[in-house]
C-alpha positions as CSV (number, residue, x, y, z in Angstrom):
1,X,36.6,23.9,31.6
2,X,32.9,24.2,32.4
3,X,29.9,26.0,30.8
4,X,26.5,26.7,31.0
5,X,24.0,25.4,28.4
6,X,20.6,27.1,27.5
7,X,17.7,24.7,26.2
8,X,14.7,26.3,24.3
9,X,12.0,24.5,26.1
10,X,9.3,25.6,23.5
11,X,10.8,23.3,21.0
12,X,10.9,20.3,22.9
13,X,8.3,18.0,21.8
14,X,6.6,15.7,24.2
15,X,5.8,12.9,22.0
16,X,9.1,12.3,20.4
17,X,10.6,10.1,22.9
18,X,7.6,7.8,23.4
19,X,8.8,5.1,21.0
20,X,11.9,4.9,23.1
21,X,10.4,4.9,26.6
22,X,8.0,1.9,25.2
23,X,11.5,0.1,24.1
24,X,13.0,0.7,27.6
25,X,9.9,-0.3,29.4
26,X,10.0,-3.8,27.9
27,X,13.3,-4.1,29.2
28,X,11.7,-3.6,32.8
29,X,13.0,0.2,32.9
30,X,10.5,2.9,34.0
31,X,10.5,6.4,34.7
32,X,8.8,8.2,37.3
33,X,8.6,11.6,39.4
34,X,10.1,10.6,42.7
35,X,8.5,10.6,46.0
36,X,9.7,12.0,49.0
37,X,8.9,8.7,50.9
38,X,11.7,7.2,49.1
39,X,14.0,10.1,49.8
40,X,16.5,7.9,51.8
41,X,16.7,5.3,49.0
42,X,17.4,7.9,46.4
43,X,20.2,9.5,48.1
44,X,21.9,6.5,48.8
45,X,21.9,5.8,45.5
46,X,23.3,9.2,44.3
47,X,25.9,9.0,47.0
48,X,27.2,5.6,46.2
49,X,27.4,6.7,42.4
50,X,28.2,10.3,42.2
51,X,29.4,13.3,44.3
52,X,28.2,14.8,47.9
53,X,27.3,17.8,45.7
54,X,24.9,16.1,43.7
55,X,23.3,14.6,46.9
56,X,22.8,18.2,48.3
57,X,21.3,19.0,44.9
58,X,19.0,16.1,45.0
59,X,18.0,16.5,48.5
60,X,16.7,19.9,47.8
61,X,14.7,18.5,44.4
62,X,13.0,16.0,46.9
63,X,12.1,18.8,49.4
64,X,10.3,20.8,47.0
65,X,6.5,21.0,45.9
66,X,6.1,19.2,43.5
67,X,9.4,17.1,43.7
68,X,11.8,18.1,41.0
69,X,13.5,14.9,40.6
70,X,12.8,11.9,38.4
71,X,14.3,8.5,38.6
72,X,14.7,5.7,36.3
73,X,14.2,2.1,37.9
74,X,14.8,-1.3,36.9
75,X,13.7,-4.5,39.2
76,X,12.6,-2.0,41.9
77,X,16.4,-0.6,41.9
78,X,17.1,2.9,41.2
79,X,19.2,3.1,38.1
80,X,19.3,6.9,37.3
81,X,18.0,10.4,38.3
82,X,17.9,13.7,37.1
83,X,16.7,17.0,39.0
84,X,15.8,20.6,38.2
85,X,15.7,23.7,40.1
86,X,18.1,22.1,42.8
87,X,20.7,24.7,42.1
88,X,18.7,27.7,41.1
89,X,15.4,28.7,39.7
90,X,15.4,27.7,36.0
91,X,18.3,25.4,36.0
92,X,18.3,21.6,35.3
93,X,20.6,19.2,37.0
94,X,22.2,17.0,38.2
95,X,21.9,13.9,35.7
96,X,23.2,10.4,36.6
97,X,23.0,7.1,35.4
98,X,24.7,3.7,36.5
99,X,27.7,3.1,34.6
100,X,26.7,0.0,33.2
101,X,23.7,1.3,31.8
102,X,24.7,4.3,30.2
103,X,24.3,4.5,26.4
104,X,20.9,3.0,26.5
105,X,19.0,6.6,26.3
106,X,18.0,6.5,29.9
107,X,19.7,9.9,30.5
108,X,18.4,11.1,27.4
109,X,14.9,10.2,28.8
110,X,15.7,11.4,32.4
111,X,16.7,15.0,30.9
112,X,13.6,15.2,28.7
113,X,11.3,14.4,31.6
114,X,12.8,17.2,33.7
115,X,12.7,19.4,31.1
116,X,9.3,19.1,29.7
117,X,8.1,19.2,33.3
118,X,9.7,22.9,33.2
119,X,8.1,23.8,30.1
120,X,4.8,22.4,31.9
121,X,5.4,24.6,34.6
122,X,5.7,27.8,32.3
123,X,9.4,28.3,31.5
124,X,10.5,29.1,28.1
125,X,14.1,28.3,28.4
126,X,16.1,25.9,30.8
127,X,19.8,26.5,32.0
128,X,21.9,23.3,32.1
129,X,24.7,24.5,34.8
130,X,28.1,23.0,35.0
131,X,28.6,21.2,31.8
132,X,31.9,20.0,31.0
133,X,32.5,16.5,29.0
134,X,28.7,16.4,28.4
135,X,28.3,19.3,26.1
136,X,27.9,16.9,22.9
137,X,25.2,15.1,24.9
138,X,23.2,18.2,25.9
139,X,23.7,19.5,22.1
140,X,22.4,16.4,20.8
141,X,19.7,15.3,23.0
142,X,17.7,19.0,23.6
143,X,19.6,21.1,21.1
144,X,21.3,23.0,24.1
145,X,23.6,25.9,23.2
146,X,26.4,26.9,25.2
147,X,26.1,30.3,27.0
148,X,29.2,31.9,26.3
149,X,31.2,33.4,29.4
150,X,28.8,32.0,31.7
151,X,31.0,29.9,34.0
152,X,31.0,30.1,37.2
153,X,27.8,32.2,36.8
154,X,25.5,31.2,40.2
155,X,28.4,28.4,41.2
156,X,30.5,31.5,42.1
157,X,28.6,32.0,45.3
158,X,29.4,28.4,46.4
159,X,32.0,28.5,49.6
160,X,34.6,26.6,48.1
161,X,34.8,27.9,44.7
């Protein structure tokens, strides 16, 4: 069963992840706000590793201004992505990291990059939508809490739901 989760953005520390960011940088992994010029490469990555729904959401994030998608790159190859405000205002997600690189904290940093961008844009809270098995990840990563009776919520407007 899926749930939505709530994150208090005003509780996020923008410097907490700096040390881990430097560790990954030494491994050649960098994080950046995506550029629309790379849209075809990013969508190709998402399509080959994840779902068409995520491709659609990522495309929305790449066509807003400012772009609401962050990517992780290693050796000029995309290894992860995260978006916000692609499903609805104030929503975070989707988030995806290449299977072989999971567990290194890449997803944590992508999540925090997006949520800190939302905080900087003036949001006090963010909703992480349609969470299934990642509930413990978001609880540990950003102190997210489950919003009771929240699903399907905004997703009830989808054509096939």
